[in-house]
N, C-alpha and C positions, 0 to 999 in steps of 0.2 A: 160883683167880683167878675171880675173877666176869669172864664174859667179857661185853662190849657188844656186840648185835646193831646193826651196819651198815644206816643209812635210805638208805645209795646207790644200791642196788640195787632198794632198792621206788621211791625216786622215778624214777628212771631205767624201769624199767617204765613208770609211772601217766604218765610223759613221754611215753612210745614209744606206748601206746596211746590219748590223747589226741593225740598228731599223723596217726595212721592214722587216728580220727574226725575231726578236722579235713579231715585230705584227702576221705575218702570224700564228707562234708558239699560241700566246695568240689566236686568232682565230679559230685553231685547236683544242688547248684545251676546249674552250669554245661548239665548237661542236660537242667535243668527250665526253664532261660533258650535255649537252643536249640529246646527241644519247643516252648513257646509263641512264639519267633521265628514256627517254619512251621507253627503250628496257626493254628485260627480261634480266636479272641476268646471270653467267654465271653457267653452267652444272658441277656439280665436277664431280670431276671421282669416276665411277662403282668401288667403295669398297666392297662392299655391299657381303655377305656369306648367307646360309642358317643359318649358327649361331648366325650372326646377327640380322636377323630378327627373331628370336625366343628369342634373347635376349630383343630385342627390342618389343618385342609381352609382353612378360613377365611383364617388365618394366611399360607399359600399363596397362594391368591386375593390377597390385598391386597398380597403382597410380589411380584407378579408384574403387579397393577394399576396398580403405582406407575412402572412402567418400559415401559409401554404406548403404542406412538405416536396409537392410536387406542381408544375405547373399542369393548368388544363384550361382547354377552353370551355367558353360560358354555355351550358347547355340550353335549346330551344326552349328548353320551359322554363329560363329564367323570368319572364314578365308574368307566370302563374300568379295566382292570388288564391287565400283560402275563399271557400263559399259561404264561410260563416261573416266572410269579413270583406261586405261590399259596399257598405257605407261609408261616407267621409272619408272617403279615398284623400282629396285634396287638402280638408283641416288635418288629415296627420301627418300629409308629409310635410306640410308646413310646416308645424311641431317639432319633428324629424328633425328641419334644417336648423331652425332654429338651438333647438339644440346642439345636433353636430358644432354649432358653430361657437356654442361655450363650449364646446371639449374640445376642442384645438385650441383656445386661447387661456386653457386653463384656470380659467376662471370661475367659482362655484359663486353665484347670487341667492342667498338664502332673508332671511327676515332676522330681526335681535335675537328672536329668542331660540334660533339655531347658526346664532355665530359661532357658536364654542365647536360645533360639528364643522364650519364651513373652514374652521381653521386646522382641524383635523386635515380634512379633505386638501385646504390647499398645502401638506405636505409633503404628500400623494404626487409621484411625477408621471408622467405618459404613460408608462407601462404597469401600471397599478389600478386597483378597481378599489374606487371611492365608495364608500358604506356609511349609514349610520350605526349608531350605537345599538338599536338591535340585531345589527347582524355585523356584530364585532367580530365572531369568529369566522365571517366569510372573509371580513377586510382581513384578516391574519392570513388566510390561505391563499387569497387573489394577489398580497403583497409578495408570494413566491416567484409568482408566475413575471417571464418576461419575455423580451422577442425568441429566446431560445425553447420555449415549451414547444412540444411536441403535438399539431395537430392530429388526430387519428382520419386517413384517409382510407377513402374505395376505389379502389383499379379498377378500371376494365380492360378484355383479355387483350387491348395494346398496349398497358402499361401506363395508360394517363390517368391522372389519381381526379378520383373527382370530387373529394373532399370540400376541396375549396369553391366548388360550382354549386354542391348543395348547401354550402353557407352563403353564398352570393344571394342565392336563389331565395332561401330563407330572409336574408334581409332585406330583401326588396319586397318581399310577398309580403313583410310584416309591418312595412309601411303603410300599409291602403286599408288595416284593421279599423275596428270601430274603436272613437275614443271618448265618445260617451255612453258609458256603462256606470252600473250600478254594482258595489262592493260583491252585493250576491250571485251577478249575472254572471262577472268576469270571474268568479271563482268556480263556478259551474261548470263556463267553459271551458276553463285551464281543464278542470277535471274532466270534460267530456275528452277535450284534445288528448288529453294523457291514456287516456284508454284507446283511443283511436289510435294512437302511434302504439300501444301493446298488441291491438291486435294485429298493425300491419308490421311488426317487428316480428313476429311468427311466422310472414315469410320471407321474410326481409334475407335470407339464408338459399331462397331457391332462384335458380338459373334461368335466363331463355335458354333458345335451341343454340343459338349462336356464344353461349357461355357467360356472357356478360351477368353481371351479377346484378339485383336488384335492390341491394341494401343503400346505395347512393340512393335509390328512388327516396326508401325509407326514410336517409337522413334530412331530404331536402325539406318532405314534408314536415317532416318533426322542427326543422328550424324555421319555418312558421308558428308554428306555436313557442318559438323562444322568443324570437322578436316582437313577437305580438305578446307576449307580455311584459316584456320590456320596454314596450310602446303605452300599454297601460300603465305599466308600473310609474314612469313620469308626468302620469295625471292624476294620481292617488297621491292622500295621504301616507303617514308614514305608516297607520297602525291596519289600514288600506294593503298598503305594499305588504308586511306583514303577515296577513291574514292570507292574503293570496299567496304568498309563497310555505307558507304553512299549510295552507291549502294541497298545492302541488307535490309538498316532503310527504304529504301524509297520502298519497296517491302511490306512492310506491314510485318515483321517479328516481334514479340515480344518477350520479355526476360523472363526465369524463372531462378531458382536459378542453379548459374554455381560454385559447385565445382569441381572445375578440379584438384586442389590442387597444390602445387608450382612446382611439375615436370611438367606441362601443362600451365606453365605461358607464355603471347601473349608478346613476349618482340618485342615491333614495334621499340622501337631504333633500339635495335641490329641488325636488320632485314633493316633500313631503310641503317646503315652505309656498311652494306654489299654488298649493290648495288651499293655503288659508288665508286670511283678511290680516295683513299685518298690525291691524290696530285691535288686535283678541289681545286679551289681560295676560298677564303672570300663569293665570290658572288654568287658563285652556294648558299653556304648556306644558305644567306639571301635569293634566289629564294625560295628555298624550305620554310625555317619558313612562308613566305608570303604567299604561297600555303598550307602548314598545317593550318595558321589561318582562311585561306578561309572555308577548310574543318573543322575544329572545330567547325566556325559557323552555318554550314551546318548540324552538326553532334548534337548542341544543337538544331536546329529545329526538327529535326527529335525524338528527344528524348518525344517534348510535343506530335507529335502527338502517338509516343508506348505508354504513360502514358493516351492519352485519348482511346486507343483503348482495353488496359485492363481496366480500368476503375478500378480501386480503389484494381487491385490485385500488388503484391507485386514481385514487379522487381529492381534487385539488379544490373541488366547491362544495360548498355545506348542500345548497339548493342545487341539485341539477335540474337543466331546463330537459322540454323535449327533444332538442337536437341532441344534448350532452348522451341523457338517458337513452337515445337509439344508438351511440355509442359502444355502448359495451354489452349491444343483442351479438350473438353470433351472424359471424360473416361469414362463413363456410360451410362444410358437413363435417370439420370434425370437432371432436366432441371434448376437447382437451381434457381438464381435470371433473370436468361435470359426467355423472354418467346420466345415462335412459331409462326412462321408465321399465321399456322393455326388457333392460338388463337386469334394473335392479327385480323388478316382477322373475325373471328367470334365475336368477341366483336367489331369492328366496325358496321359491320352489327345489331346487335343489337341495338348498339348505336343509329345508324339509324331507324332503327323499333321503340326503344321508344321518339326519338324524334319526328315521325308522332303523336306517341298516344298521347303525349305530346300536339302539336298543335291539337291534335282532342278535346282533354281535356278543351281546351282553349275556344273552342266554342260550350258548352255543351248546349243542344236543349229536350225542353219538348218532349215527346212522342206525336203523334197524332194516337191514335186510338179510336175507336167508345166506349170502355169499358171506354175509360178516367183513374180517378184513381183507378182500379181496375183491372188493366192489371194484366194478367200472361201470360207473352210470351208462355209458352207450351201447353196452355190448351185455351189460343184465336187466337189461329192462324185460320184466318177465309179462306185464302186462301189453305190450306192445307184440313180442315175440309171440302172446297166444292166438294174438288175432291174423295172424301170416298162414294166408292159403296153403301155401308151398313148403316144403323145405327141402325139394329136389335136389337146390342148385344152393344150399347151403344158406339161406336166407338169412335161417336162424342163426349164425352165426357174425353175419355182418350188422354193421353199427346201426342201431332204432334208439336214439335221444329220446328222453323223455319232456315231455313240453317245457316244463319248467326245472331246469337243472340241481340238482339239491343243495341244500344250504346246510347238511348236516357234515358231522368230521366222520370218516373213516377210523373206526376202533384199530388198534395196534393188537398185534396178536399177542397173545402170554406170553412174557417171557424173551419178548424181543429186546435184540442188544442189537448197539452199534455193527454195523457192517464190515466185516473183514477187508481191510487192505489190498489194493491191485498191489504186484500179479498172482499174491496167496489167493486170494477168493476166486482167481477163475477152478482153481483144483477142491476148494472146502468155503460151506459159510454155515452159517448156522443154522442148526438146525428148528430150534422155533420161530425164527425170521418168515420162513418157507417154510411150518409144518406139515408136508405133504410125503406121502409114501408108496404113493402107487405107482407111480415109475421106476421107485426103484425097485418092485417085485414083479411087475411086468417085461422092465427091462434090462435085467440085473443080467441075464447074457449076454446084453451085448453094449454091456459096460457106462451106460448110460450118466447113472448117480447110485449112487450107495448110501445108509446109515450107515455113522461111524461114531456111536455116543451122542453128543451135543455139535455133531457136526454133520452134513451131509455131503459126502465128496464126490468128484467129478474126477474119474480116471482119463478121460478124455477120448471117449471111445463113441460112436455110433453105430447107425445099424449099418451104413456099409465100410465102416472102418473101426471094428472092435477093437484093433489095436495100435490103436492111434490115430490122431485125425493129422500129424504132423506127417505121418508116412503116404497119407492120403492125398494132404496136399502136393508134397513133391513130387507123386505118383502123376498126377494132375500133367505136371509141367513135362513131365520127362515125357508123357504122350504126345504131348504138344508146345512143344519151345516156345513158340510163338507169343505164349501167355504170358511168359516173364513174369512172375507175381512179383509184384511190387516196384515196377518201373514200367512196361506197358497195359499190363491192370493192377489199376486201383482198385478200383470202387465196383462190389459182386454185391448181388443179390440171391440171397441163400433164402429157398421154397421152403416151406414144412421146413423149421433147422431144428425141430427139437430142443436139446436142450444145448443149442448154439454149439455144439465144440470146434464143428467148423468155421465156425465168426470167431470163436475165440482164441484158437491158434491160429489163425489167419494175421492176427497181427505181428505174429514171429515174422511175418515176411513181409511185413509194413503194408497192407493191405487193410482196407476199408471193408467191411463186413454189413449190411443191412440184413439183420435175419428177419423173415418171418413167420406165423403159426399163429392158427385159428384157438379162439379157446375155448378147447373141446375136450373130450376124455384123458386126450392126452392133458393129465392133470396138472397146471399150471407150469407146463414149457417154458414158455417165455417171463414166467414168472426169476425161475429158476435163470436164465440165463443174464437178466438186467443187474439178480441179487448178485451175479458172479461178477459183476463189471462190463457183461459183454453186449451190444446194440439190440437191438431187436422191439419189435411191435407187435400188436395182437392185430392180424389182419388174414383175409383168407382168399382165395380165388374162386370168386363167384359169380353176380351176378354183374358186381360197377368195375368198375379200373379200379386197378393201386393206386394210392394219393400220389404219385409220382410223377414228373411229365416225360414227355416221349422221347425217346434214345441218349439215356441219360448214364446205363452201367454197363461195363465193359465186359463181366460174364457174370451169365445166369447161374445156379446150382441146385439141382434138384437129385435131394439123395432118397430113394424111397419115399418120396412127400408125397404119395397116393392121390396126385391129380390125375385127372383121366384126361389128361391133353388131347385124346384121339376124339373123343367124341364131338356131336353135333360141330361139325365142319370145322374142330381145330377152335374153337372158338377161345380156349383160356392159353392153349398155344400162340394162339394169335396175340393175345393182348401179352407174351412175354416179348413177342416181335417189335410189341410197340415199345416197350421198353429197353429194348435190347437196343445197343450205340450200332449205326453201321460198319459191321469187320467185327464184331461182337461175337462172342462165346457163351453157347450151354452146351453145358458138361450136364448130362442125363446119365446118374447111375443107380439102374433099376432091375429087377429081376427080368423083363422081358426080351434085356440086353443080352442076359446070356443063360438065362433058362429055357427050355427047348418043353415044355408043356403047352397042351394047347390053349392056354387061356391066352399063357404069356406070347407065345408064336404070334398068335391073331393081333396082340395090341401091338407087336412089334412089325407085322404088316402093314398095317395102320397107319403108325407110324412112320416109317419108313415113306409111304407114302405123301403123310400128309408134308413132311419135310419138304420134301423132294419139287411138289408143289408149290409150295411159299419158296424155292429156292435156297433153302439152306445146306450148306456143303458139308458133309459128313467127313469132318479132317482123319478121325480115328477110330474104332472100334477095339477096344481090350481090354483086359484080363487081369485084376492085380491078384497075382498069385497070393500073398500072403492074407491077404482081407478073403480070398476065395471070391469077389464079386468081380464082375466085368461092367463098364461105361464107354458110353459112345459121346463122342465131344462133335459138334456143329460149331457152323459159321454162318452167320448173318451175310446175306452179300454187300459189297461196297456201292454197288452202283445198279443201274434199272436195267441193265443190259438182259439179263436173263426175264426180267419181269414181263417182256416185251416179248421175248421168244414163246412164251405159253401159247400151247392150242388151245387151252379148255377157259384159261383165265379165272382157272376155281384153286384156292381161293378171289373172290377176285379186291380188285384195289380199291380202300378208301376215297371217297369222292374228296373234292378238294374243299371242300367247306369244313371236314372233316380234321378238325384242330388236335394232335396227337398230344400236345401238352394239356389240351382237358380234362383233366381227373376228378374232377371234386363230384360223387355222385353221378357220374357219366356211366351211363348203361355201357355192357360190352358189345363189340359190333365181331362181326366176322370178316371181316377185313383185312388190307393191308396196304400200309402209305410207302408213299413211292420215296425211295433215299433222295434226302435233298442233294445238290449237286450245286457248284461255283464255287459259293464262300459262305453257304448259307452254313445253320450248328449242323452239323450230323455229317458234310462231308469230306471232313481229315477225322484221323485219330488225332488225340491231344497228346500232346507233348509228354517224353516221361514223367513220374514221377523222382523227385519233389518240385522240377523244374514246371511244372504244371501248378503248381500250386502260389507261384509270385507271376506268373507272366497273364497279362493280358490275354483272354481267348480270342481266337484268331475270328469270330466273327462278329467284335464290336471293334465297331469301327464309328470317327468322330462327327459322324453325318449323325448319331444315335445320339439322346439326351440323355444323360443319366439319369439316376434316381435323385439325386442331392443337385440337379442341372445341368451340369460339367457335359462337356461329352463322355461319352461312354465311355471312352480307356483312360483319359485323368480323372473321371470319377473313380473308376475301380480301384486304381493308382492313388487316391487318395482318402478312401474308406480304407483300406489294408493299413498304410501311412496311418492313417488316425487309432485305429485299433491297437495295430504294435506299441504304439504310443503310450496306451489307455493303460495295456496291459503291463509293459515294463515297467510303467512309470509310478500307476496309482494298484493294480487288482493284486500284483504278483506281489508289493510288498510295504503299499498302506492300510491293506483290506484285515489285514492280522487272519489270516485265513494259511491255515495248514492244507498247503495245494497237495503234498503227498496222500493226501487225505481224499482228494477230492477227483474220481473218476468219471461216472459219470454226470456228463454236460447237455443242460439245454437251453441254446439260445433261441428264446421266443421269437425272435421276431429278427431275424436273420436276413440282411439284406444281402451280401456279396459273399455273406459268409468269413466278414475281415477279421470277426471275433475270434473264432474257430480258425481260422489259416496261424492269427498272430500267437495263441494258446500251443499250436502245433508246431509253432517257429521255439517256442521257449522250453530251456533245457531244462533236462530232468520233470520232462512236463509227461504224465501218464495216461490225461485226460483225452477224452472222444468227446465230440459234440454234436449231438442232432439239432440238423440246423430247421425252425420252423418257417416257413413261408406263409403267412397268414393270409386266407383266401379274397382278402381284397388291399392285397399291397400289391406292387407292382411284382412280376410273377421272375424275381431272378434267380430262382431256384434253379434252372438248367444252366447258372454260373457256376452257380456252388459245387455241380458234378463235374462239369468241367475242367475245374481246378483241385480236382482227389476228392472233396467231400460230398459228404451227401445229408439227406435231409427230407422233408416231408413237406405236404401239403395243410392246413387244418385251420378250422375256423375255431378261433377259441372262446366264442359266444358256447361252445357244445365241449364236452368232456372228450379229453388225448385216449386215443386207445393205446396205453397202457396201467400196468397194474399199481396198484400203491404202493408209495416207498420207493419209487423206482429211483431218481437221481438225487444225485449229490449236492447240484448245484443250475437254479435256475436264474437266467439272466434275462434283463428286458430292457431294451431300450425303445423308449418312447413306444412302449408298443399302449399301455395301458390308457393312456389320455386317447389312445385313437380306437380304442376298443371299446370306451363307455360311450361313446358316440353310436352305436349299435346294441350294447347289453348294457347290463349294471354289472359293476364290476363287485359287490359280493359273491356272485355265485364261482367267479372268474378266481377271487382268493382262495372260495373252497378247493376249486381246481388246484391249485399254488399246493395247498396243502394236503390231499391227496396225493399228489405224485412225490412232490418232497420228502427226505427219507429224515426221520428225526438227526438232528446235528448239521442236517444240512443248510445251506445258504441262500439266498434271496437277494439279488444283486438290482436295483431299478433305477434305470434313469429315465429322467423322466421333467416333467414340468410340476412346478414347486406345490401347484394346490391340489397335483395327483399323488403327488411324493406323501403331503400328511396324506392322505383320506389312506393312502398303503401303511402307512407309520401307523396309523390310529386301528385299520384290522389285524395289523400286526400285531401290533402289543394286545390286542382284545384277545388271541390265541397266544399267549402267553412269549411269544418270542422274542427272542434278546434281541435287542438292536445294537448292532458291532459299527454302523457307521452312519452318520449324517451327515451330509453336507448340499449348502446351496452357494449357491452364485447367482445374484440377477434374477433372473426369472427358472434358472434351470436348477435341479437337484439331483441328488445322488442318494441312496440309501438300502446298505447291508441289514440284513436281519439273518436269524438263525433259528429255525424251527427247534422248539426243543419235545419231551417227552408227553409234556401234557394234552392230555384228553380231557374232557367234561366228564363229568357223572352222570349227567341225567342223559338218558337215550330218549329218541324221538317216539313217539306212537305209532306202532306199525300198522301200516295200510290191509286196507280191508281186502 
């Protein structure tokens, strides 16, 4: 029987072999797919030529020029290439040319696995940016851009915009970058280029000597990185593109306006398809899509980071490249909304200093000095006074300020009450406010002051006018009618004033008197004057000049002032000569004038010789029958004729370099200054009062620049108009101040005296103003005197030469902000508290920060805040001092 051979085993063997082969082929294809995904794409055959390169360059130039804000010539550096991109130039150019042709036709070729994405890409017009699904966020932002998008440009000094030139340069140089690179190498180079770009950005705001900003060069180099990244992206898979973009975003690159146009669209769909084999199965595509999703999640995270870094700047791209990041850097020296490290550090140091000061203010203590409630820091510095070698010239009565100004508070006298208002205060004050009775004992027969119950009363007398100051004042004018109180003579200096009754009753004659006397054995004489509402300061005729400018006083008065005018070559009388206006008057009422004993006769003889050598003319020597005193009235020359006729030249004329206005800590000199001529200050007598208050001084001219920058005459008028408006519209009505109770006023930073002049013009105003010109401010004090007002030089880093509780109102216009550049504000505020009376007001006009500092310190002193106002960067503060004093007392000094 013939056996039939079975075909099943053969068929089974054949099938098994086929299955094995199929598996091997499948695995091979998978490995091939994986290899292709993780390796670079094939390099196209080099088909480029010089013509192709020129064509591509022209296309890139046309595309960039389409979106320029302003035209600009192509710079010489347009052909420059990056040092890292020197290989495969021709291949890169050919590849980009092919890509450009495809973009112009708006047809995207993709494999079957990316067909869906190709359809999405076909829906976009020439002005939108095509992206794949992993860049969906960027595509949404890109769709919003059109031809009207604005490209940031850098202009040179001639106005030529370099933004377009920089982009052309970047586009052309980008064509020469390498195409064959691994994904890791590409990411590293992109990171390195970003770092380089950041280093170059630091210098982007510096300009060359011609003023041309280097930012354009930075933009050019940044664009090289940009186009290179785009070219590499065209040769990579979708995963590689996502990884590269993610790496760039994580390096901190930020976005700017990307107006590269339709010819430069980034076709991630297309480039992903080019790098893969179209025969890959659907599993490879799914793997790619999964990786794309992961990359998309990373890109979303980076978008948040970029948004945070730009801090509100407009960003149309999710992943800005190098060139776009460059546009967000500074291109000028302006800081804009950004603070500098130096400023931040300085502010922090200031804040810490202020914090220390606030801690100090929270622990206020009372001063513990032997003088108690009458403490004047620069006159009661016992430590410095003990070190003096001699006191022959009253050095111990001069200013000796402590090295560190005090920060303790002066106590109130026991039983202190708010002062009596003017004009009643001229006749009586509260005893417990100035509880000193020595003068009432030793000067009772001269009617200086008397004790009457709870009051100290002032009959109006003085050493030379026992029967009243008004009779004495009128007698002077009768002796020399040209003095003409309140018209021809307005500003007077009273040396050795006593309790200042002479100055107090001069107000009845419309005369303003600066009364001075030392803090000596005549206990509290200046304090009595100020409590009465009469202008006065503590000062002495010693070894240094008085703190007034030269040639400002119309009349100087001395009634038994106990000053030895005639000794040491007449040095002290020559100081009066400096202060006296040319043609001004010196009224000397003293015993040598009318008593005939040997001592007085000798002094009279010496004074006669001295005044003659100084060319002073004695207008009258007369005797007051009522008061049984005599006086001699002299007049200073109004020209230099007498000086030139002197034979011996004693006392000598001062050197031309000696400034008569220099008065702060300047030693006395036994010399005379020549009389000014022509239109210089001092060559003419001022206009009569009150016309001189408003008129521009004759010696101010338009060629001089005023304090506020205008020609001096206009500056003067503008200042006066400003303060009249402020006083009438704000201070008198809006502050809630009872001005009838305001008598002693100090303008801590007077410029032209506009504030004082405005108060002078206010109806029913009884206040007088001590105008202070700080030593580091423009010297405008002569202007103040010229208009019939008065004042003094002072350094507010030191204590003022006045008694505590002297003023009803202190006014500070932009003083403290300037002052804190030189010294701390805390001691200055302590000095303000010392000078100001309880119930007194402090008005501060300054910048907002300084206002806050002053308000904080005032509150710590338990001041009442009556008003705060701010507008833009300026502010206004009005506070009122209370009766509050701390309970703790400062430890006594050893």
